Structures are given as C-alpha cells and as structure tokens.
C-alpha positions in Angstrom: -19.8 -5.8 14.9 -17.1 -5.1 17.0 -14.7 -2.3 14.9 -10.9 -3.4 16.3 -8.2 -0.8 15.9 -6.7 -3.6 12.7 -9.7 -2.9 11.0 -9.1 0.7 11.3 -5.3 0.5 10.4 -5.1 -2.4 7.9 -1.9 -2.7 5.7 -2.1 -3.0 2.4 -0.9 -1.5 -1.3 -2.1 1.6 -2.8 -3.5 3.3 -4.5 -6.8 2.9 -3.3 -8.1 1.3 -0.7 -11.7 0.8 -2.0 -10.5 0.6 -5.5 -7.5 -1.2 -5.1 -7.2 -3.2 -1.8 -11.4 -3.7 -1.7 -11.3 -5.6 -4.8 -8.7 -8.0 -4.5 -9.7 -9.3 -0.8 -12.8 -9.3 -2.6 -11.4 -11.9 -5.4 -9.7 -13.5 -2.7 -13.1 -14.2 -1.0 -14.7 -15.4 -4.3 -11.8 -18.2 -4.3 -12.8 -19.3 -1.3 -16.4 -20.2 -2.2 -14.7 -21.5 -5.6 -13.1 -24.2 -3.8 -16.0 -25.3 -2.1 -17.9 -26.3 -5.5 -17.9 -29.9 -6.3 -16.9 -29.3 -10.2 -14.3 -27.3 -10.7 -14.8 -24.7 -13.2 -13.3 -24.0 -16.4 -13.3 -20.4 -16.2 -13.9 -17.0 -14.4 -15.4 -13.3 -15.1 -15.3 -10.0 -13.5 -17.6 -6.8 -14.0 -16.6 -3.4 -12.3 -19.9 -1.1 -11.5 -20.2 2.3 -10.7 -17.1 4.3 -9.3 -15.2 0.9 -9.4 -16.0 1.3 -13.6 -15.7 4.6 -14.0 -11.9 5.3 -12.2 -11.0 1.5 -11.9 -8.0 2.2 -14.5 -6.8 4.9 -12.7 -6.8 3.3 -9.1 -5.5 0.0 -10.5 -8.5 -2.2 -10.1 -8.9 -4.3 -12.9 -5.2 -5.4 -12.0 -6.4 -6.0 -8.4 -9.3 -7.9 -9.4 -6.9 -10.0 -12.0 -4.1 -10.4 -8.9 -6.8 -11.5 -5.9 -8.1 -14.0 -8.2 -4.4 -15.2 -8.8 -4.3 -15.3 -5.1 -2.4 -12.7 -4.3 -2.9 -10.5 -1.0 -2.9 -6.6 0.3 -1.2 -7.7 3.7 1.4 -9.9 1.8 1.4 -8.3 -1.8 4.8 -8.6 -3.6 5.1 -6.4 -6.3 7.8 -8.5 -8.2 5.7 -11.8 -8.2 2.7 -9.5 -9.0 4.2 -8.0 -12.3 5.4 -12.0 -13.6 1.9 -13.0 -12.9 0.2 -10.1 -14.5 2.4 -10.7 -18.0 1.5 -14.6 -17.3 -2.2 -13.9 -17.9 -1.8 -11.3 -20.3 -0.4 -13.3 -22.6 -1.8 -17.0 -21.9 -5.4 -16.2 -21.1 -5.0 -18.6 -18.2 -4.8 -18.1 -14.5 -4.2 -20.5 -11.4 -4.9 -19.4 -8.2 -3.8 -21.5 -5.0 -5.6 -24.6 -4.8 -7.5 -24.9 -8.0 -6.8 -26.1 -11.3 -6.1 -23.5 -14.3 -8.9 -21.9 -15.6 -9.5 -19.5 -18.9 -9.3 -15.7 -18.1 -8.0 -13.6 -20.6 -8.7 -10.1 -18.8 -9.4 -8.3 -22.4 -12.4 -10.3 -22.7 -13.0 -11.7 -19.2 -12.9 -8.2 -17.2 -15.0 -5.6 -18.0 -16.5 -2.1 -16.7 -19.7 -1.1 -16.9 -20.2 2.1 -17.4 -24.3 1.8 -16.7 -26.0 3.0 -13.0 -24.4 1.6 -10.0 -25.1 -2.0 -8.6 -28.3 -0.9 -5.9 -26.3 -1.8 -2.3 -23.5 0.8 -3.5 -21.6 2.4 -5.7 -18.8 0.1 -5.3 -20.0 -3.3 -7.0 -18.2 -5.9 -8.5 -19.6 -9.1 -9.8 -17.5 -12.6 -9.6 -18.2 -15.7 -11.4 -17.1 -19.2 -12.2 -18.1 -20.7 -15.4 -17.8 -24.2 -17.1 -16.5 -25.3 -20.4 -19.5 -23.3 -22.5 -19.0 -20.6 -20.3 -22.4 -20.7 -18.5 -22.3 -19.7 -14.7 -21.6 -22.2 -12.0 -21.3 -19.9 -9.0 -21.5 -16.0 -9.1 -21.5 -13.4 -6.2 -21.7 -9.9 -6.0 -19.3 -7.7 -3.5 -19.6 -3.9 -2.5 -16.0 -2.5 -1.6 -17.3 -0.1 1.0 -14.3 2.1 1.9 -11.0 1.5 4.1 -10.3 -1.9 2.2 -13.8 -3.4 3.9 -15.7 -5.6 1.8 -19.4 -7.1 1.9 -21.4 -9.3 0.0 -25.0 -8.1 -1.7 -26.2 -10.4 1.0 -24.8 -9.2 3.7 -25.5 -5.6 2.8 -28.9 -6.2 3.5 -28.5 -8.9 6.1 -29.3 -7.4 9.9 -26.6 -7.5 12.4 -27.7 -10.5 14.2 -26.0 -9.0 17.7 -26.3 -5.1 18.6 -22.3 -3.8 17.3 -20.0 -4.1 20.3 -22.3 -6.4 22.4 -19.3 -8.6 23.0 -16.9 -6.0 24.5 -16.6 -3.9 27.7 -17.1 -0.7 26.5 -19.6 -0.8 23.6 -20.0 3.0 22.8 -21.9 3.9 19.4 -21.8 7.4 19.7 -19.4 10.1 21.1 -21.8 11.2 23.3 -22.2 7.6 25.1 -18.3 7.3 24.8 -17.9 10.4 26.9 -20.7 9.3 29.2 -18.6 6.1 29.9 -15.4 8.1 30.2 -16.5 9.9 33.2 -18.1 7.1 34.7 -15.1 4.9 34.8 -12.5 7.8 34.7 -10.5 5.9 32.1 -9.2 7.6 29.0 -10.6 6.7 25.6 -7.8 4.6 24.8 -7.8 3.1 27.8 -11.2 1.7 27.3 -10.3 1.0 23.8 -7.8 -1.3 24.8 -9.6 -3.2 27.2 -12.3 -3.5 24.2 -9.2 -5.0 22.6 -8.0 -7.3 24.7 -11.5 -9.1 25.0 -10.4 -10.5 21.1 -6.8 -10.9 21.3 -3.4 -11.3 24.1 -1.8 -8.1 25.5 1.3 -9.3 23.8 -0.7 -9.7 20.4 -1.9 -6.0 20.5 1.1 -4.6 21.9 3.1 -6.0 18.3 0.0 -5.7 16.4 0.5 -1.9 17.0 3.7 -1.9 16.7 3.9 -3.3 13.7 1.1 -0.9 12.2 3.5 2.3 13.2 6.7 0.8 12.0 4.8 0.7 8.6 3.5 3.9 9.1 7.2 5.1 9.7 9.0 2.6 6.8 6.4 4.7 4.2 7.6 8.1 5.0 11.0 7.3 5.0 10.5 5.5 1.2 8.9 8.5 0.0 11.2 11.2 1.2 13.8 9.1 -0.2 12.0 8.6 -3.6 11.7 11.1 -6.6 10.8 10.5 -10.4 7.4 10.5 -12.1 4.1 9.2 -10.5 2.4 6.5 -13.1 -0.7 6.9 -14.4 -0.1 9.5 -17.2 -0.3 12.8 -15.5 3.2 12.9 -15.0 2.9 14.3 -11.5 6.7 14.8 -10.5 7.6 13.2 -6.5 7.9 16.4 -4.3 8.4 14.7 -0.8 12.5 14.4 -1.3 13.2 17.8 -3.3 11.4 19.5 -0.1 12.7 17.4 2.9 16.0 18.3 1.2 15.5 22.2 1.5 14.4 21.7 4.8 17.1 19.9 6.4 19.4 22.5 4.3 17.4 25.3 6.0 17.8 23.8 10.2 19.8 25.4 12.3 19.7 28.7 10.0 17.8 32.2 10.2 16.1 31.3 6.8 13.0 29.6 8.1 10.3 31.3 9.6 8.1 29.4 12.2 5.5 29.1 9.6 7.7 26.0 8.3 6.9 23.5 10.8 3.9 23.3 8.6 5.8 22.3 5.9 7.5 19.5 8.1 4.0 18.3 8.4 2.6 18.3 5.1 6.2 16.3 4.0 5.4 13.6 6.1 2.0 13.2 4.9 2.6 13.9 1.1 5.6 11.1 1.5 3.2 8.5 2.2 0.5 9.5 -0.3 3.2 9.7 -3.4 4.0 6.1 -1.9 0.4 5.2 -2.0 0.2 7.1 -5.6 3.1 4.5 -6.7 1.1 1.5 -5.4 3.6 1.4 -2.5 2.8 -0.6 0.8 1.0 2.1 3.0 -1.5 1.3 6.1 -5.6 2.3 5.3 -5.7 5.1 8.2 -8.7 4.8 7.6 -8.4 4.9 4.0 -5.3 4.6 1.2 -6.5 7.8 -0.5 -5.8 9.7 3.4 -2.8 7.4 4.5 -0.6 9.9 5.0 -2.4 12.4 7.8 -2.5 10.1 10.7 1.7 9.3 10.3 2.1 12.8 9.4 0.8 13.6 12.9 2.3 11.1 14.4 5.9 11.6 13.7 5.2 15.4 13.8 4.8 15.0 17.5 7.3 11.9 18.1 10.0 14.7 16.0 9.2 17.7 16.8 7.3 18.0 20.1 9.2 18.2 23.0 8.2 15.7 25.9 6.7 13.4 23.1 7.1 9.4 24.2 7.1 6.2 21.8 5.7 4.4 24.7 2.3 6.7 24.1 2.1 5.7 20.2 -0.2 3.1 21.4 -2.6 6.1 22.8 -2.6 7.9 19.9 -3.5 5.0 17.7 -6.2 3.5 20.0 -7.8 7.2 20.4 -7.3 7.3 16.8 -8.9 4.3 16.0 -12.0 4.8 18.0 -13.1 8.2 16.6 -12.4 6.3 13.1 -14.8 3.8 14.0 -17.8 5.9 15.0 -17.5 7.9 11.8 -17.7 4.7 10.2 -20.6 3.1 12.3 -22.6 6.3 12.1 -21.7 7.9 8.6 -18.9 7.0 6.1 -15.0 6.9 5.6 -15.4 6.3 1.8 -15.0 8.8 -0.8 -17.5 6.9 -3.1 -19.8 7.4 -0.5 -19.5 11.0 0.9 -16.6 12.5 -1.0 -13.4 13.4 0.6 -14.8 14.9 3.7 -15.1 11.3 4.5 -11.9 10.2 3.7 -9.3 13.1 4.5 -11.9 14.6 7.1 -11.8 11.5 8.6 -8.7 10.7 8.9 -7.7 14.8 9.9 -10.5 13.7 12.9 -8.8 10.9 14.0 -5.4 12.5 13.9 -6.5 15.5 15.8 -7.9 13.0 18.7 -4.8 11.1 18.8 -2.5 14.0 19.3 -4.9 15.7 22.0 -4.8 12.8 23.8 -1.0 12.2 24.2 -0.5 16.0 24.8 -2.6 15.5 28.4 -6.1 16.4 26.6 -9.4 15.5 28.6 -11.9 12.7 27.0 -13.9 15.8 26.1 -11.2 17.9 24.9 -10.3 14.6 22.4 -13.5 15.0 21.0 -13.5 18.5 20.5 -10.1 18.0 18.7 -11.9 15.6 16.6 -15.0 17.6 16.2 -13.1 20.8 15.1 -11.0 18.9 12.3 -13.6 17.2 11.0 -16.2 20.4 10.5 -13.8 21.8 8.9 -14.0 19.1 5.9 -17.5 19.3 5.6 -18.8 19.2 2.2 -15.2 18.2 0.3 -15.9 16.7 -2.5 -13.8 13.7 -4.6 -13.3 15.0 -7.7 -9.5 12.9 -8.6 -8.0 14.0 -11.8 -8.1 11.4 -14.6 -9.2 8.6 -11.4 -6.0 9.1 -9.8 -5.2 8.9 -6.3 -3.0 12.2 -7.0 -4.3 15.6 -7.7 -5.6 16.8 -5.4 -5.3 14.2 -2.6 -1.2 14.0 -2.4 -1.5 17.8 -1.2 -4.9 17.4 0.7 -3.2 14.6 3.1 -0.9 17.4 3.6 -3.2 20.3 4.8 -5.5 17.6 6.6 -2.5 16.6 9.0 -1.9 20.4 9.5 -5.6 20.8 10.6 -5.1 18.2 12.5 -2.3 19.5 14.5 -4.5 22.7 14.8 -7.8 21.3 15.4 -5.8 19.5 19.0 -4.2 23.0 19.7 -7.4 24.7 20.0 -9.0 22.1 21.8 -6.3 21.9 24.4 -6.8 25.6 24.6 -10.6 25.4 25.6 -11.8 23.0 28.4 -14.0 20.5 26.0 -17.1 22.6 25.9 -18.0 23.3 22.9 -21.5 23.7 20.9 -21.5 21.5 18.1 -21.1 17.8 19.4 -19.1 15.0 17.0 -22.0 13.0 17.0 -23.7 16.3 15.2 -20.8 16.7 13.3 -20.8 13.1 11.9 -24.2 13.4 11.4 -24.2 16.8 8.9 -21.3 14.7 7.4 -23.6 11.9 6.4 -26.4 13.8 5.4 -24.0 16.2 2.9 -22.7 13.0 1.6 -25.9 11.6 1.0 -26.9 15.0 -0.9 -23.6 15.3 -2.9 -24.0 14.8 -6.8 -22.4 11.9 -8.0 -20.1 13.3 -9.8 -18.0 14.4 -7.1 -17.8 11.0 -5.5 -14.9 9.7 -6.9 -16.3 9.2 -9.9 -14.1 11.9 -11.7 -17.1 13.3 -13.6 -16.9 16.5 -12.0 -14.8 19.6 -10.4 -11.1 19.4 -10.6 -11.5 16.1 -13.0 -13.1 17.6 -15.8 -11.8 21.3 -15.3 -7.8 20.6 -15.5 -6.2 18.8 -18.7 -5.8 15.2 -17.6 -3.1 14.2 -20.3 
C-alpha cells in the first residue's frame, strides 16, 4: 500500500492520533456499515480494550468514540458543536448519526472500558456493535488504531496485501538502502522521487495545495500555542509555558542577555506550543502522530525564521523528504507508542524532521539518510509513560528535545559525507526489536515509569 505524504501528515484533533483520532475514524467507518443494513438498528454499543481502555479517559478516547458515532470527523472537527452534541447524548441517552434514525446510546452503560488482556491484533483495540430493540447484536466490528490516525479492521490486520506495497508508483522503495540506490541511479533527490510518487495519485495543483494546507495548519498551531496560557485540562494542573517562554525570548532580543544556546529555547518553544495545543484538544497535524506533533513544525519554523537563506518555496521538499522517512519507519517498524514506546513517536518525528532539514540545507540523499539515522538512534529505548494517561508529561517537553536533537542530527550529517557505520535500516529494525521486547507497562498504558512514580493528582 502506497503511503502518501497526506497519510503521514493528517489534520486532526488532540490529544492523541491513536487514542483520539483513530477511534473517531473507526466510529465513522462503522457508521458506513450500519447504513448498509437492511433494517435500522435500535441501539449502538462500544467497548475499549488494551491501551485504549487503560488510558482512554486521559486521551479522550471515550469522547472520540461517542462523537465519531454521532458523525464527527477529525479533519472537520467543530469543538463547539461537539460539546453541545456530547451534552445532548449524555442527557438523553440517544444518538442520531447523519443518515440514520435516532438510536439508543447511553455512554454510561453502552461504552465500556475492558481492563482485561488486549485484543489479539493490537494493543489499541475497540469493538463497535449495532443492536436490535432487545439489545441483541445485529452487526459487530473490531477495529485497531495502529498509530498516526491509521485504523484497520480485525480482518485487515490478518489479510495479506494483494500487491507489493507501492507497486503503483515509479519509485517504489521499502528500505532506506533501496531509496539511496534509486537516488544514485536516477540523480533525483528523495523529495523529487517522493513527489513523482505522489503525482501518480493526484494532480500537481492538488499536491501543492495540500502541502500548503499542511504547513499552514502546522504554523497556525504554533501561533495559537504561543498566544495561549492557563492550565491544561485533565487534572494534572499543568500550566502552559509557551507564551511566557516566547515573551521572555522576545524581551531578550537585541540585548546581551541571550547566550548563543538560546536558539535551543526557540526550537523547544515552537514544539511545546504545538503540543500544548494538542494536550488542550486543539487542531494539530499528525507528524507522524499527535503525541509527536510538535517536532516537525518546530524544526520547519526554526529553518524558516532563524536560518539565513531559508526559502518558503522549499517547504514542499522538507515535508516530502520527512514523509518519505516516516513511511519507511512505519512500513518496517512502527510509529505507535502503544506498540514500541515513545521511540516510535518522538524518535520517528525527530528522524523525519532531521531528514527534512538536512535536505533543504543542501544535503545529499546519503546525508539525509544519515541525519534521520542519527536522530532515531538517539531515541532508541525511549518509553511511553504518560502521567495519568495524559499527553502532557513528559510528552510536551519531549517534543522540544526531539526537535533540538533533529537540528543537531542534521548538522552532524552535513559535516560528513554521508558515510556512517549504522544504517537507517539497521536503526529502524533495532527500534522494532526494542519495541517488541519492551515491557507493556512502558508502552502507553500508564502502568510504569513516570506514570507511577509521580503523584498524578
């Protein structure tokens, strides 16, 4: 299956791509099945399993499923309308999805958190059912939210791919080594190959407009984060810091108070602004996930605002290069914290951002691959242990440090000629194996690490 740049960068809502966006998308898909029934059901039911059950409240999974069954979508989400809809459903115990009659759905009774073993296909599982007047099931489907807003059914998890992934594009690379070999033979950059692949599926104007939209949403999210203060929702009483940090950095400009390493504060600021918005349930772009949504926008803005010679017309190359690297990681390992810990989220995002920055700074394909490898290598083993199941601590700061690592990785790669000992392919495989061996307590269940060693209320 071809992974588009718009698969890796999806516009959605916080706080989690796998725990919020994915379940909402699953509910939307289930409504399509319900509409195909010969007889209209009288009620709906949902059950959350594995990581979705353990951290579902903190990630607003329950809200996402309810709203998804009511017809809401991540990419067109209206927060005000959603709140009114939720209040109505909780008060009446009834739900009316678009194109369907009113049905029984009492969240307190019909949405359950199953704290037993996860479903067999993936740790992020949910089951959705339609019932008759007696409560007997007319239709049931199991979905898995596999990270980055991607959703598959139980059947799709086990079905073999009908054709080799990417067979319908001119540059079909499934490993970094193959990608580099194609670049050498063709003389094309990674971004150029990715662009040709995208143009097999959409027009040049559509690609340009879509990438501009992705960048605009990223930039708008930074701006909203910088402008907002107060306490983040969820009960931890985490105070937003981006606005105060931005104000302090502005005051220091043009004075002798700011040491050279202050540039790191700017990079971290941009990432933290995004992830504070994500934690507040605002609009973000999966990059490649919500939990890691701040890294790529932060590095992109750092380049545009702070690096001499940065050109806005190269933003497409940045995003296309980053998406190519993200696609390799997803195809060969994972971008899901519930599967492989935070190495798969912030680690992948840092690799993507490092590759994009290296490319627009003039790096060769070999240097770009090296930059991605350096960034990912130095996130290996990173656990996902959010306190109280919220995408706040350690997630917000972790994005800031992931962005700083990405810039350093790109710089180191550009100082070399692209030759290095550990390949990106080896690093991705190491991440996959590390995730497989990682204890489940450290994979987005909030059952280990900081989640149990720091008071969460």
